[in-house]
N, C-alpha and C positions, 0 to 999 in steps of 0.2 A: 221771303216774299217773292223774289224773283230767282230763278236759277242762276248761278254764278257765271255761267257761261253765256248768258244774254248779253248782247251789246247795250250799252246805255241808250242808243237811240231807238233800239227795238222796245225798250222798256217805256220810254217816253211816247213812242208811237202807239204802243198798246194801250197806255192810259188815255191818250186822245181819242183813240178809236173807240174805246169803252164809252167815254163821255159823249161822243157823237151818237153811238147806238142807243144810249140812255136818253138822248134827247137834251143833254146840257148845251150842246151846239146844234142847232137846226140848219136845214139847208139855207145857203146864203149868208149865214153867220161868219164873221171875221174870226179866224183863230188868233190866239196870242202871237205877236212877233217872235222872230227868232231870238231877239235879244231877251224878251219877256220869258220865253221858254227856258233860256239858258239860265237866266237869274233864278227862275222858279226851281229848276232842278239841279243847279250848282254845276253845270257843265258848260263847255266851250260852245260859242254860237254855231260853229260848224256841226257839232253833235246834234243840236237843235234842228239845224237845217236838214240833216239826214233823216231825222224823225219825221218831219214835214214831207220830205221827198218819199219816204216810205208809204205815207198816206196818199199821196199824188199816185204812186204806182199801183196802189190798191184801188184807185178810182173813187176814194172817198172825198178827196179834197182837190181843188184847182188853185192854181197861182195866177195873180194879175201882177205884172211887173210894176214894182214901185208901190203897190197897194197892199200886198201881203197874200195870205192863204184864206180860202173860203170853202165852206162845206158845200159839197155838191148835192143836187137833187138825187135821191135814191133811183136807181135804174129799176124799171118794172121788169119782171120775168113773166113773159107771156107763154112760155113753153108749158105744154100740157103734159102732165105726168101720169 
């Protein structure tokens, strides 16, 4: 399914990103908590945190302290091609 050299957090982030892009999570939706992600994927909570951080860095998700991670509104690309 995944290349053996993929980091676990990359695999989790990729799954979440696919769900976001497919519309399973819509803008403003709350993502599962780090603890929920860790339990779902059988990993340490810090691995789940890295997955969410990867999505934050890609601009798909934002965090609110004490509330969790939420899906961002997509950015519109006004560039003329």
